[in-house]
A tleap script that builds the chain and sets N, CA, C and O, in Angstrom:
source leaprc.protein.ff14SB
mol = sequence {
  NMET THR ILE ASN ARG PRO ILE LYS THR THR
  PHE ALA ALA VAL GLY VAL THR ALA ILE PRO
  ASP SER ALA ALA ALA GLN THR ALA CYS GLU
  ARG LEU TYR VAL ASP GLY VAL GLU LEU LEU
  PRO GLY PRO SER LEU ALA VAL ARG ASN HIE
  SER PRO SER GLY PHE ALA TRP GLY TYR SER
  GLY SER GLY ALA ALA GLN THR ALA LEU ALA
  ILE CYS LEU HIE ILE PHE GLN SER PRO ALA
  PHE LYS ALA PRO PRO LEU PRO SER ALA PHE
  ILE ARG ILE LEU ASN ARG ARG CSER
}
set mol.1.N position { 32.315 7.739 17.829 }
set mol.1.CA position { 32.673 7.720 16.674 }
set mol.1.C position { 31.108 7.954 15.907 }
set mol.1.O position { 30.272 7.070 16.095 }
set mol.2.N position { 30.854 8.770 15.323 }
set mol.2.CA position { 29.085 8.594 14.478 }
set mol.2.C position { 28.782 7.867 12.752 }
set mol.2.O position { 29.167 8.345 11.685 }
set mol.3.N position { 28.270 7.056 12.893 }
set mol.3.CA position { 28.730 6.677 11.568 }
set mol.3.C position { 27.015 7.192 10.835 }
set mol.3.O position { 25.979 6.601 11.139 }
set mol.4.N position { 27.061 8.159 10.042 }
set mol.4.CA position { 26.281 8.122 8.953 }
set mol.4.C position { 25.662 7.582 7.701 }
set mol.4.O position { 25.834 8.137 6.616 }
set mol.5.N position { 24.894 6.425 7.862 }
set mol.5.CA position { 24.048 6.166 6.468 }
set mol.5.C position { 23.686 6.471 6.248 }
set mol.5.O position { 22.840 6.925 7.018 }
set mol.6.N position { 23.589 6.835 4.777 }
set mol.6.CA position { 22.322 7.263 3.918 }
set mol.6.C position { 21.472 6.770 4.071 }
set mol.6.O position { 21.232 5.668 4.565 }
set mol.7.N position { 20.600 7.873 3.478 }
set mol.7.CA position { 18.453 7.836 4.249 }
set mol.7.C position { 18.497 7.145 2.966 }
set mol.7.O position { 19.256 7.520 2.073 }
set mol.8.N position { 17.359 5.704 2.785 }
set mol.8.CA position { 16.704 5.743 1.970 }
set mol.8.C position { 15.913 6.380 1.114 }
set mol.8.O position { 14.971 6.748 1.816 }
set mol.9.N position { 15.659 6.848 -0.321 }
set mol.9.CA position { 14.895 8.195 -1.125 }
set mol.9.C position { 14.402 7.183 -1.947 }
set mol.9.O position { 13.449 7.829 -2.383 }
set mol.10.N position { 14.254 5.519 -2.798 }
set mol.10.CA position { 13.752 5.045 -3.284 }
set mol.10.C position { 13.765 3.988 -2.909 }
set mol.10.O position { 14.659 3.350 -2.355 }
set mol.11.N position { 12.264 3.595 -3.326 }
set mol.11.CA position { 11.931 2.123 -3.187 }
set mol.11.C position { 10.793 1.482 -4.349 }
set mol.11.O position { 10.084 2.185 -5.070 }
set mol.12.N position { 10.813 -0.163 -4.333 }
set mol.12.CA position { 9.978 0.161 -5.331 }
set mol.12.C position { 8.566 -0.947 -4.594 }
set mol.12.O position { 8.585 -1.683 -3.608 }
set mol.13.N position { 7.510 -0.647 -5.539 }
set mol.13.CA position { 6.547 -1.282 -5.173 }
set mol.13.C position { 5.720 -1.735 -5.891 }
set mol.13.O position { 5.303 -0.896 -6.690 }
set mol.14.N position { 5.105 -3.076 -6.011 }
set mol.14.CA position { 4.487 -4.672 -6.483 }
set mol.14.C position { 2.986 -4.036 -6.308 }
set mol.14.O position { 2.360 -3.547 -5.368 }
set mol.15.N position { 2.754 -4.269 -7.568 }
set mol.15.CA position { 1.072 -5.040 -6.762 }
set mol.15.C position { 0.762 -6.047 -7.600 }
set mol.15.O position { 0.520 -5.641 -8.736 }
set mol.16.N position { 0.688 -7.120 -7.465 }
set mol.16.CA position { 0.322 -8.290 -8.336 }
set mol.16.C position { -1.660 -8.766 -8.017 }
set mol.16.O position { -2.401 -8.565 -7.055 }
set mol.17.N position { -1.851 -9.373 -9.232 }
set mol.17.CA position { -3.594 -9.558 -8.828 }
set mol.17.C position { -3.662 -10.746 -8.885 }
set mol.17.O position { -3.510 -11.123 -10.047 }
set mol.18.N position { -3.888 -11.895 -7.888 }
set mol.18.CA position { -3.728 -13.060 -8.146 }
set mol.18.C position { -5.394 -13.727 -8.887 }
set mol.18.O position { -6.518 -13.631 -8.396 }
set mol.19.N position { -5.032 -14.289 -10.007 }
set mol.19.CA position { -6.322 -15.024 -10.346 }
set mol.19.C position { -6.745 -16.510 -9.680 }
set mol.19.O position { -5.914 -17.383 -9.932 }
set mol.20.N position { -7.572 -16.824 -9.100 }
set mol.20.CA position { -7.628 -17.653 -7.639 }
set mol.20.C position { -7.776 -18.900 -8.884 }
set mol.20.O position { -8.390 -18.662 -9.924 }
set mol.21.N position { -7.225 -20.035 -8.657 }
set mol.21.CA position { -7.808 -21.564 -9.656 }
set mol.21.C position { -8.547 -22.280 -9.666 }
set mol.21.O position { -8.953 -22.792 -10.709 }
set mol.22.N position { -9.088 -22.640 -8.218 }
set mol.22.CA position { -10.809 -22.555 -7.930 }
set mol.22.C position { -11.948 -21.865 -8.734 }
set mol.22.O position { -11.753 -20.732 -9.174 }
set mol.23.N position { -12.702 -22.273 -8.868 }
set mol.23.CA position { -14.147 -21.306 -9.458 }
set mol.23.C position { -14.938 -21.670 -9.245 }
set mol.23.O position { -15.937 -21.946 -9.909 }
set mol.24.N position { -14.464 -21.845 -7.358 }
set mol.24.CA position { -15.355 -21.584 -6.120 }
set mol.24.C position { -14.973 -20.027 -5.844 }
set mol.24.O position { -15.900 -19.254 -6.090 }
set mol.25.N position { -13.778 -19.436 -5.380 }
set mol.25.CA position { -13.124 -18.300 -5.698 }
set mol.25.C position { -14.052 -17.347 -6.789 }
set mol.25.O position { -14.389 -17.737 -7.907 }
set mol.26.N position { -14.377 -16.038 -6.215 }
set mol.26.CA position { -15.310 -15.764 -7.328 }
set mol.26.C position { -14.421 -14.495 -7.497 }
set mol.26.O position { -14.459 -13.946 -8.599 }
set mol.27.N position { -13.445 -13.851 -6.303 }
set mol.27.CA position { -12.572 -12.601 -6.935 }
set mol.27.C position { -11.221 -12.796 -7.173 }
set mol.27.O position { -10.723 -13.152 -6.105 }
set mol.28.N position { -10.595 -12.753 -7.822 }
set mol.28.CA position { -9.093 -11.739 -7.742 }
set mol.28.C position { -8.867 -11.507 -6.323 }
set mol.28.O position { -9.847 -11.470 -5.580 }
set mol.29.N position { -7.238 -11.283 -5.677 }
set mol.29.CA position { -6.820 -11.624 -4.901 }
set mol.29.C position { -5.357 -10.046 -5.377 }
set mol.29.O position { -4.475 -10.069 -6.236 }
set mol.30.N position { -5.720 -8.945 -4.382 }
set mol.30.CA position { -4.497 -8.314 -5.256 }
set mol.30.C position { -3.508 -8.370 -3.551 }
set mol.30.O position { -3.777 -8.492 -2.356 }
set mol.31.N position { -2.444 -8.217 -4.307 }
set mol.31.CA position { -0.614 -8.478 -3.352 }
set mol.31.C position { -0.048 -7.048 -3.817 }
set mol.31.O position { -0.280 -6.406 -4.842 }
set mol.32.N position { 0.937 -6.712 -2.493 }
set mol.32.CA position { 1.360 -5.897 -2.550 }
set mol.32.C position { 2.564 -5.599 -2.115 }
set mol.32.O position { 2.566 -5.454 -0.893 }
set mol.33.N position { 4.105 -5.374 -2.863 }
set mol.33.CA position { 5.188 -5.988 -2.232 }
set mol.33.C position { 5.603 -4.122 -2.364 }
set mol.33.O position { 4.899 -3.272 -2.910 }
set mol.34.N position { 7.094 -3.883 -1.599 }
set mol.34.CA position { 7.277 -2.864 -1.555 }
set mol.34.C position { 9.100 -3.646 -0.482 }
set mol.34.O position { 9.414 -4.222 0.560 }
set mol.35.N position { 9.822 -2.954 -2.004 }
set mol.35.CA position { 11.951 -4.504 -1.914 }
set mol.35.C position { 11.352 -4.977 -1.616 }
set mol.35.O position { 11.100 -4.760 -0.431 }
set mol.36.N position { 10.571 -6.001 -2.263 }
set mol.36.CA position { 10.117 -7.236 -1.584 }
set mol.36.C position { 9.637 -8.025 -0.967 }
set mol.36.O position { 9.660 -9.246 -1.125 }
set mol.37.N position { 8.929 -7.140 0.150 }
set mol.37.CA position { 8.486 -7.466 1.343 }
set mol.37.C position { 7.106 -7.145 1.045 }
set mol.37.O position { 6.797 -6.069 0.532 }
set mol.38.N position { 6.004 -8.324 1.445 }
set mol.38.CA position { 4.617 -8.565 0.727 }
set mol.38.C position { 4.057 -7.591 2.392 }
set mol.38.O position { 4.327 -8.080 3.489 }
set mol.39.N position { 3.347 -6.336 2.277 }
set mol.39.CA position { 2.026 -5.860 3.377 }
set mol.39.C position { 1.104 -6.800 3.065 }
set mol.39.O position { 0.843 -7.216 1.936 }
set mol.40.N position { 0.804 -7.000 3.700 }
set mol.40.CA position { -0.561 -7.004 4.658 }
set mol.40.C position { -1.876 -6.431 4.988 }
set mol.40.O position { -1.545 -6.060 6.114 }
set mol.41.N position { -2.927 -6.118 4.912 }
set mol.41.CA position { -3.795 -4.954 5.095 }
set mol.41.C position { -4.152 -4.479 6.325 }
set mol.41.O position { -4.478 -3.384 6.783 }
set mol.42.N position { -3.952 -6.000 6.892 }
set mol.42.CA position { -3.874 -5.897 8.953 }
set mol.42.C position { -3.187 -4.707 9.144 }
set mol.42.O position { -4.136 -3.923 9.138 }
set mol.43.N position { -1.990 -3.886 9.344 }
set mol.43.CA position { -1.407 -2.883 9.866 }
set mol.43.C position { -2.418 -1.353 8.729 }
set mol.43.O position { -3.330 -0.583 9.032 }
set mol.44.N position { -2.302 -1.383 8.543 }
set mol.44.CA position { -3.306 -0.260 7.724 }
set mol.44.C position { -4.669 0.053 7.883 }
set mol.44.O position { -5.346 1.081 7.851 }
set mol.45.N position { -5.006 -2.012 8.194 }
set mol.45.CA position { -6.664 -1.275 8.457 }
set mol.45.C position { -6.946 -0.691 9.590 }
set mol.45.O position { -7.912 0.031 9.836 }
set mol.46.N position { -5.708 -1.155 10.586 }
set mol.46.CA position { -6.310 -0.430 11.880 }
set mol.46.C position { -5.791 1.202 11.890 }
set mol.46.O position { -6.401 1.820 12.763 }
set mol.47.N position { -4.958 1.930 11.246 }
set mol.47.CA position { -4.788 3.616 11.224 }
set mol.47.C position { -6.139 3.210 10.715 }
set mol.47.O position { -6.884 2.672 11.535 }
set mol.48.N position { -6.488 3.350 9.729 }
set mol.48.CA position { -7.873 3.482 8.657 }
set mol.48.C position { -8.519 2.964 8.335 }
set mol.48.O position { -8.236 2.973 7.138 }
set mol.49.N position { -9.684 2.147 8.469 }
set mol.49.CA position { -10.319 1.249 7.488 }
set mol.49.C position { -11.259 1.718 6.275 }
set mol.49.O position { -12.484 1.818 6.205 }
set mol.50.N position { -10.063 2.011 5.187 }
set mol.50.CA position { -10.504 2.546 4.292 }
set mol.50.C position { -11.257 1.624 3.143 }
set mol.50.O position { -12.240 1.918 2.463 }
set mol.51.N position { -10.659 0.701 3.150 }
set mol.51.CA position { -11.272 -0.698 2.290 }
set mol.51.C position { -11.266 -1.899 2.688 }
set mol.51.O position { -10.542 -2.688 2.082 }
set mol.52.N position { -12.162 -2.422 3.946 }
set mol.52.CA position { -12.184 -3.071 4.084 }
set mol.52.C position { -11.953 -5.126 3.257 }
set mol.52.O position { -11.913 -6.228 3.804 }
set mol.53.N position { -11.883 -4.774 2.110 }
set mol.53.CA position { -11.501 -5.341 0.964 }
set mol.53.C position { -10.104 -5.852 0.771 }
set mol.53.O position { -9.517 -6.860 0.376 }
set mol.54.N position { -9.941 -5.030 1.096 }
set mol.54.CA position { -7.776 -4.386 1.328 }
set mol.54.C position { -6.958 -3.917 -0.330 }
set mol.54.O position { -7.536 -3.154 -1.104 }
set mol.55.N position { -6.429 -4.148 -0.452 }
set mol.55.CA position { -5.535 -3.234 -1.617 }
set mol.55.C position { -6.702 -3.366 -3.268 }
set mol.55.O position { -7.660 -4.054 -3.620 }
set mol.56.N position { -5.862 -2.247 -3.851 }
set mol.56.CA position { -6.853 -2.344 -4.658 }
set mol.56.C position { -6.138 -1.061 -5.872 }
set mol.56.O position { -5.734 0.033 -5.478 }
set mol.57.N position { -6.119 -1.328 -6.781 }
set mol.57.CA position { -4.813 0.114 -7.722 }
set mol.57.C position { -6.147 0.455 -9.132 }
set mol.57.O position { -7.260 -0.019 -9.356 }
set mol.58.N position { -5.384 1.385 -9.741 }
set mol.58.CA position { -5.596 1.342 -11.194 }
set mol.58.C position { -7.171 2.338 -11.253 }
set mol.58.O position { -7.639 2.748 -12.316 }
set mol.59.N position { -7.618 2.514 -10.295 }
set mol.59.CA position { -8.895 3.955 -9.559 }
set mol.59.C position { -8.552 4.587 -8.513 }
set mol.59.O position { -7.689 4.153 -7.750 }
set mol.60.N position { -9.147 5.642 -8.342 }
set mol.60.CA position { -9.630 6.591 -7.595 }
set mol.60.C position { -10.138 5.959 -6.330 }
set mol.60.O position { -10.219 6.746 -5.387 }
set mol.61.N position { -10.563 4.497 -6.049 }
set mol.61.CA position { -11.120 4.332 -5.121 }
set mol.61.C position { -10.586 4.312 -3.367 }
set mol.61.O position { -9.541 4.844 -2.994 }
set mol.62.N position { -11.787 3.407 -2.224 }
set mol.62.CA position { -10.873 3.064 -1.036 }
set mol.62.C position { -10.663 1.912 -1.199 }
set mol.62.O position { -11.163 1.255 -0.285 }
set mol.63.N position { -9.879 0.993 -2.332 }
set mol.63.CA position { -9.229 -0.016 -2.273 }
set mol.63.C position { -7.551 0.484 -1.940 }
set mol.63.O position { -6.613 0.192 -1.197 }
set mol.64.N position { -8.004 1.684 -3.333 }
set mol.64.CA position { -6.706 2.746 -3.597 }
set mol.64.C position { -5.829 3.196 -2.879 }
set mol.64.O position { -4.609 3.280 -3.022 }
set mol.65.N position { -7.114 3.744 -1.383 }
set mol.65.CA position { -6.599 4.757 -1.058 }
set mol.65.C position { -5.490 4.064 1.171 }
set mol.65.O position { -4.784 4.495 2.083 }
set mol.66.N position { -6.557 2.273 0.457 }
set mol.66.CA position { -5.492 1.508 1.886 }
set mol.66.C position { -4.645 0.682 1.175 }
set mol.66.O position { -4.041 -0.319 1.564 }
set mol.67.N position { -4.670 1.319 -0.138 }
set mol.67.CA position { -3.024 0.985 -0.678 }
set mol.67.C position { -1.825 1.965 -0.163 }
set mol.67.O position { -0.744 1.955 0.426 }
set mol.68.N position { -2.772 2.820 -0.799 }
set mol.68.CA position { -1.236 4.349 -0.554 }
set mol.68.C position { -1.084 4.392 1.303 }
set mol.68.O position { -0.244 4.811 2.100 }
set mol.69.N position { -2.088 3.872 1.365 }
set mol.69.CA position { -1.703 3.792 3.578 }
set mol.69.C position { -0.774 2.961 3.333 }
set mol.69.O position { 0.354 3.401 3.115 }
set mol.70.N position { -0.963 1.901 3.314 }
set mol.70.CA position { 0.026 0.219 3.620 }
set mol.70.C position { 1.467 0.699 3.359 }
set mol.70.O position { 2.430 0.441 4.081 }
set mol.71.N position { 1.492 1.610 1.958 }
set mol.71.CA position { 2.121 1.773 1.093 }
set mol.71.C position { 3.640 3.332 2.148 }
set mol.71.O position { 4.817 2.973 2.154 }
set mol.72.N position { 3.469 4.026 2.479 }
set mol.72.CA position { 3.039 4.890 3.691 }
set mol.72.C position { 3.785 4.781 5.201 }
set mol.72.O position { 4.667 5.396 5.801 }
set mol.73.N position { 2.862 3.577 5.466 }
set mol.73.CA position { 3.154 3.472 6.806 }
set mol.73.C position { 4.097 2.422 6.386 }
set mol.73.O position { 3.971 1.657 7.342 }
set mol.74.N position { 5.306 1.640 5.290 }
set mol.74.CA position { 6.079 1.133 5.521 }
set mol.74.C position { 7.162 1.552 5.583 }
set mol.74.O position { 8.142 1.289 6.279 }
set mol.75.N position { 6.844 2.594 4.406 }
set mol.75.CA position { 8.595 3.277 4.140 }
set mol.75.C position { 8.650 4.314 5.225 }
set mol.75.O position { 9.784 4.748 5.431 }
set mol.76.N position { 7.405 4.957 6.185 }
set mol.76.CA position { 7.779 5.916 7.674 }
set mol.76.C position { 8.265 5.473 8.328 }
set mol.76.O position { 9.270 5.985 8.821 }
set mol.77.N position { 7.717 4.032 8.759 }
set mol.77.CA position { 8.042 3.654 9.797 }
set mol.77.C position { 7.845 4.243 10.832 }
set mol.77.O position { 8.868 4.297 11.514 }
set mol.78.N position { 6.544 4.964 11.502 }
set mol.78.CA position { 6.503 6.398 12.600 }
set mol.78.C position { 5.609 5.875 12.634 }
set mol.78.O position { 5.323 5.240 11.618 }
set mol.79.N position { 4.561 5.828 13.917 }
set mol.79.CA position { 3.337 6.477 14.320 }
set mol.79.C position { 3.025 7.571 14.487 }
set mol.79.O position { 2.128 7.937 15.247 }
set mol.80.N position { 4.029 8.588 13.494 }
set mol.80.CA position { 3.608 10.216 13.600 }
set mol.80.C position { 2.657 10.437 12.412 }
set mol.80.O position { 1.884 11.395 12.393 }
set mol.81.N position { 2.733 9.462 11.344 }
set mol.81.CA position { 2.632 9.520 10.397 }
set mol.81.C position { 1.430 9.330 10.175 }
set mol.81.O position { 0.886 9.957 9.266 }
set mol.82.N position { 0.495 8.125 11.200 }
set mol.82.CA position { -0.538 8.134 10.922 }
set mol.82.C position { -1.685 9.345 11.479 }
set mol.82.O position { -2.884 9.507 11.254 }
set mol.83.N position { -1.134 9.752 11.936 }
set mol.83.CA position { -1.684 11.273 12.543 }
set mol.83.C position { -2.768 11.709 11.046 }
set mol.83.O position { -3.939 11.330 11.025 }
set mol.84.N position { -2.195 12.487 9.944 }
set mol.84.CA position { -3.221 13.145 8.687 }
set mol.84.C position { -3.265 11.661 8.071 }
set mol.84.O position { -2.876 10.495 8.140 }
set mol.85.N position { -4.314 12.957 7.189 }
set mol.85.CA position { -4.681 11.932 6.585 }
set mol.85.C position { -4.383 11.570 4.779 }
set mol.85.O position { -4.657 12.575 4.123 }
set mol.86.N position { -4.039 10.730 4.146 }
set mol.86.CA position { -3.331 10.750 2.334 }
set mol.86.C position { -4.153 11.944 1.937 }
set mol.86.O position { -5.341 12.233 2.078 }
set mol.87.N position { -2.858 12.688 1.255 }
set mol.87.CA position { -3.224 13.457 0.153 }
set mol.87.C position { -3.876 12.934 -0.798 }
set mol.87.O position { -4.268 11.778 -0.636 }
set mol.88.N position { -3.979 13.174 -1.228 }
set mol.88.CA position { -5.375 13.299 -3.071 }
set mol.88.C position { -4.115 12.688 -3.652 }
set mol.88.O position { -4.040 11.497 -3.954 }
set mol.89.N position { -3.031 13.652 -3.807 }
set mol.89.CA position { -2.370 13.696 -4.610 }
set mol.89.C position { -1.075 12.326 -4.685 }
set mol.89.O position { -0.330 12.078 -5.633 }
set mol.90.N position { -1.155 11.642 -3.393 }
set mol.90.CA position { -0.761 10.495 -3.676 }
set mol.90.C position { -1.330 9.094 -4.189 }
set mol.90.O position { -0.897 8.174 -4.883 }
set mol.91.N position { -2.433 9.365 -3.553 }
set mol.91.CA position { -3.115 8.457 -4.497 }
set mol.91.C position { -3.377 8.315 -5.849 }
set mol.91.O position { -3.529 7.249 -6.446 }
set mol.92.N position { -3.449 10.024 -6.548 }
set mol.92.CA position { -3.548 10.247 -8.312 }
set mol.92.C position { -1.827 9.016 -8.585 }
set mol.92.O position { -1.703 8.023 -9.301 }
set mol.93.N position { -1.120 9.495 -7.938 }
set mol.93.CA position { 0.049 9.248 -8.508 }
set mol.93.C position { 0.246 7.462 -8.583 }
set mol.93.O position { 0.930 6.835 -9.392 }
set mol.94.N position { -0.418 7.038 -7.696 }
set mol.94.CA position { -0.307 5.647 -7.112 }
set mol.94.C position { -1.257 4.674 -8.128 }
set mol.94.O position { -0.793 3.545 -8.288 }
set mol.95.N position { -2.835 5.039 -9.006 }
set mol.95.CA position { -3.218 5.356 -9.447 }
set mol.95.C position { -3.088 5.388 -11.319 }
set mol.95.O position { -3.894 5.112 -12.208 }
set mol.96.N position { -2.056 5.734 -11.320 }
set mol.96.CA position { -1.393 6.291 -12.682 }
set mol.96.C position { -1.373 5.594 -13.892 }
set mol.96.O position { -0.416 4.824 -13.974 }
set mol.97.N position { -2.079 5.612 -14.803 }
set mol.97.CA position { -1.560 4.251 -15.488 }
set mol.97.C position { -0.759 4.558 -17.323 }
set mol.97.O position { -1.094 5.151 -18.348 }
set mol.98.N position { 0.580 3.617 -16.779 }
set mol.98.CA position { 1.919 3.884 -17.715 }
set mol.98.C position { 1.274 3.634 -19.713 }
set mol.98.O position { 2.071 3.775 -20.641 }
savepdb mol mol.pdb
quit
């Protein structure tokens, strides 16, 4: 007997910018969550190093490309996804401001 499970088609991606408490820390830290799971830059950096400083959003630069790649790797969870470059349309959608 085969059980057909529904395919998940909706994901909740949330980006949070954490402002450091210490005056010694000079930059904010962007943290990325998909469906409540925090994504770290390491796995996406291993595929393609768009932004060694990690995730960012709100513009069409390297940090946004790293964010888009991490989201896609998390959602698709397939080594086959690693080959093609990210479509610029996905990065533009990611960076839309409401």
